[in-house]
C-alpha positions in Angstrom: 0.0 0.0 0.0 1.4 3.4 -1.0 2.2 5.8 1.8 3.1 8.7 -0.5 1.6 11.7 1.3 1.8 15.5 1.8 1.0 17.5 4.9 -1.1 20.5 4.1 -2.8 23.2 6.3 -3.1 22.8 10.1 -6.8 21.9 10.8 -6.6 21.6 14.6 -4.3 23.7 16.8 -4.1 23.7 20.6 -2.2 26.8 21.9 -0.9 27.1 25.4 -3.9 25.5 27.1 -3.9 25.4 30.9 -6.7 24.5 33.3 -6.9 24.8 37.1 -9.8 23.3 39.1 -10.3 23.8 42.8 -6.7 25.0 43.2 -5.3 22.0 41.4 -3.3 22.4 38.1 -4.9 19.9 35.8 -3.4 21.0 32.4 -0.3 23.1 31.8 0.7 24.8 28.6 -0.6 22.1 26.3 0.5 22.7 22.7 -0.3 20.3 19.8 -1.6 20.4 16.3 -3.0 18.2 13.5 -2.4 18.8 9.8 -4.5 17.8 6.8 -2.9 14.8 5.1 -3.2 14.5 1.4 -2.6 11.2 -0.4 -2.6 11.0 -4.2 -5.8 9.5 -5.7 -7.6 8.9 -2.4 -9.3 10.6 0.5 -7.3 10.3 3.7 -8.5 11.7 7.0 -6.6 11.8 10.2 -6.8 9.4 13.2 -5.0 10.3 16.5 -4.7 7.9 19.4 -4.8 9.9 22.6 -3.1 7.9 25.5 -2.1 8.4 29.1 -2.6 6.9 32.5 -5.8 7.2 34.4 -6.3 10.5 36.3 -3.8 12.4 34.1 -6.3 14.9 32.7 -7.3 13.3 29.4 -11.1 13.7 30.1 -10.7 17.5 30.8 -8.6 18.0 27.7 -11.2 16.0 25.8 -13.9 18.4 27.0 -11.8 21.4 26.1 -11.2 20.0 22.6 -15.0 19.7 22.2 -15.6 23.2 23.4 -17.6 21.9 26.4 -15.4 23.7 28.9 -13.1 26.7 28.5 -9.5 26.6 29.6 -8.1 29.2 32.0 -5.7 30.3 29.3 -4.9 29.3 25.7 -7.3 28.3 23.0 -8.4 25.5 20.6 -8.7 26.4 16.9 -10.0 24.1 14.2 -11.1 24.0 10.6 -9.7 25.5 7.4 -9.3 28.4 8.0 -8.7 28.0 11.8 -11.3 29.5 14.0 -12.0 29.0 17.8 -13.9 25.9 18.7 -17.6 26.2 19.5 -19.9 23.6 21.1 -21.3 21.4 18.3 -18.4 21.7 15.9 -16.8 18.6 17.4 -18.8 15.3 17.6 -18.4 13.5 20.9 -19.2 9.8 21.2 -19.2 8.7 24.9 -18.8 5.1 26.1 -22.5 4.9 26.9 -23.6 5.9 23.3 -26.3 8.2 24.5 -29.2 8.2 22.1 -32.8 9.4 22.3 -34.6 6.2 23.5 -38.0 7.4 22.3 -36.8 7.9 18.8 -36.0 5.4 16.1 -32.5 5.1 14.6 -33.6 7.2 11.7 -35.3 9.6 14.1 -32.0 10.1 16.0 -30.2 10.9 12.8 -32.9 13.3 11.7 -32.5 15.3 14.9 -28.8 15.5 14.3 -29.3 16.6 10.7 -31.8 19.3 11.8 -29.3 20.6 14.5 -26.7 20.9 11.8 -29.0 23.0 9.7 -29.4 20.6 6.8 -32.4 21.8 4.8 -35.6 19.9 5.7 -36.0 18.6 2.1 -32.5 17.0 2.2 -32.5 15.6 5.7 -34.0 12.2 5.1 -31.9 11.4 2.0 -28.7 12.5 4.0 -29.7 10.3 6.9 -30.4 7.3 4.7 -27.1 7.8 3.0 -25.4 7.7 6.5 -27.4 4.5 7.4 -26.3 2.8 4.3 -22.6 3.7 4.9 -22.8 2.2 8.4 -24.8 -0.9 7.4 -27.8 0.2 9.4 -30.5 0.3 6.6 -32.4 -2.6 8.1 -32.5 -0.9 11.5 -33.8 2.5 10.5 -37.1 2.0 12.3 -35.9 0.2 15.4 -35.4 1.9 18.7 -32.1 2.0 20.6 -33.2 -0.6 23.1 -33.6 -3.1 20.3 -30.0 -2.6 19.1 -26.8 -4.4 20.1 -23.9 -2.5 21.6 -22.0 -2.4 18.3 -25.1 -1.1 16.5 -25.6 1.6 19.1 -22.0 2.7 18.7 -22.5 3.0 14.9 -25.7 5.0 15.3 -23.9 7.3 17.8 -21.0 7.9 15.5 -23.3 8.5 12.5 -25.3 10.9 14.6 -22.2 12.9 15.6 -20.8 13.0 12.1 -24.1 14.5 10.8 -24.0 17.4 13.3 -20.3 18.2 13.5 -17.6 19.7 11.2 -15.5 16.7 10.4 -14.1 16.4 13.9 -14.9 13.4 16.1 -13.9 12.5 19.6 -14.4 8.9 20.8 -14.1 8.0 24.5 -12.8 4.5 25.0 -14.4 2.9 21.9 -12.7 -0.4 22.5 -13.7 -0.8 26.1 -15.3 -4.1 27.0 -15.1 -5.5 23.4 -13.8 -8.9 22.4 -11.0 -9.2 19.7 -13.4 -9.6 16.8 -15.5 -6.6 17.8 -12.3 -4.5 18.3 -11.3 -5.4 14.7 -14.7 -4.3 13.5 -14.5 -1.0 15.3 -11.0 -0.4 13.9 -12.2 -1.0 10.4 -15.2 1.3 11.0 -13.0 4.1 12.1 -10.7 3.7 9.1 -13.6 3.9 6.8 -14.9 7.1 8.5 -11.5 8.7 8.1 -11.5 7.9 4.4 -14.9 9.6 3.8 -13.2 13.1 3.7 -9.6 14.3 4.0 -10.6 16.7 6.7 -12.3 14.0 8.8 -10.3 13.9 12.0 -10.9 11.3 14.7 -9.3 11.5 18.1 -9.5 8.2 20.0 -9.1 8.5 23.8 -8.2 5.0 25.0 -6.2 2.9 27.4 -5.8 0.3 24.6 -2.4 1.2 23.3 -2.3 -1.6 20.7 -5.7 -1.0 19.1 -5.2 2.8 19.1 -1.8 2.5 17.4 -3.0 0.0 14.8 -5.4 2.6 13.3 -3.6 5.9 14.0 -1.3 8.0 12.0 -0.3 9.9 15.2 -0.2 9.1 18.9 -0.4 11.7 21.7 0.8 10.6 25.1 -0.2 12.8 28.0 1.9 13.0 31.2 3.5 15.3 33.8 7.0 16.7 34.0 9.3 16.2 37.0 11.8 18.5 38.6 15.5 17.8 39.2 14.6 15.9 42.4 12.1 13.7 40.6 9.1 15.4 42.1 6.0 15.8 39.9 5.3 19.2 38.5 1.5 19.9 38.6 -0.3 20.0 35.4 -0.3 17.6 32.5 0.7 18.2 28.9 1.2 16.2 25.7 4.7 14.9 26.5 5.2 12.6 23.5 4.0 12.7 20.0 4.6 9.7 17.7 4.4 10.2 13.9 3.4 6.7 12.8 3.7 7.6 9.1 7.4 8.4 9.5 7.8 5.0 11.3 6.1 3.2 8.4 3.3 2.0 10.6 0.3 4.0 9.4 -2.1 2.7 6.8 -0.6 -0.8 6.8 -2.6 -4.0 6.5 -1.8 -6.6 9.3 0.4 -4.1 11.1 -0.2 -5.9 14.4 1.8 -8.8 13.1 4.9 -6.7 12.6 7.8 -6.7 15.1 8.4 -3.0 14.8 4.8 -2.4 15.7 5.1 -4.4 18.9 8.4 -2.6 19.6 6.4 0.7 19.4 3.6 -0.6 21.7 6.3 -1.8 24.3 8.0 1.6 24.0 4.7 3.5 24.7 3.7 1.1 27.5 7.1 1.7 29.1 6.5 5.4 29.1 3.5 5.0 31.3 5.7 4.3 34.3 7.4 7.7 33.9 4.2 9.8 33.4 
């Protein structure tokens, strides 16, 4: 598979983001960005694996990226051209896949399409197109309680794609899944990224291996230490891995490669220092 690519404009930029809650420094001077990736003859979105130990501040950074809370300083910019994040521009898929229980699958998507401002005459066709892409045509008139966990996840992702601007945050999408289901979710996320070159998926996860297998970039969040080894309050993105440069992005059967497992071991080893 060809990995010829070119980095274009920055489409997400985090500048000097800090957050203090109740006198505790949660985030400190977080700086990171994502650039549009262009590959000849194909549409290629971006997938970022966002990793870090529990309690390190990933959830609060997740909320800042989505525009759900504002940092004490700094800003999040996204789009092309870059503009400050606003609530609704970033789709958020929580672990619980919150859907409107009293609405059908199609009804849930219609609400998202209306919220996005898609003209009424075009909404149903757009939602049916999304159902077809996610293999949910036969479930359009079912209610969330009648769906499996995997089906609910697909509906939740489709819903958020309809009402956001190409940016999608997923919270622990591999949690509690068996190996077969994890492979299906990975394939789903790859297909979503390939729908549009600006599609940008940030996967917050403790599953290093699954995240690395689909990502082109890994972010690892942690805290610095002073000369005496004491933790300096406030987390930041301490390590960024470019998996394209390592030859590990967009590869079939990447999990079978020795250099992939070396990467996973390297990242896992970092957790002891974060």
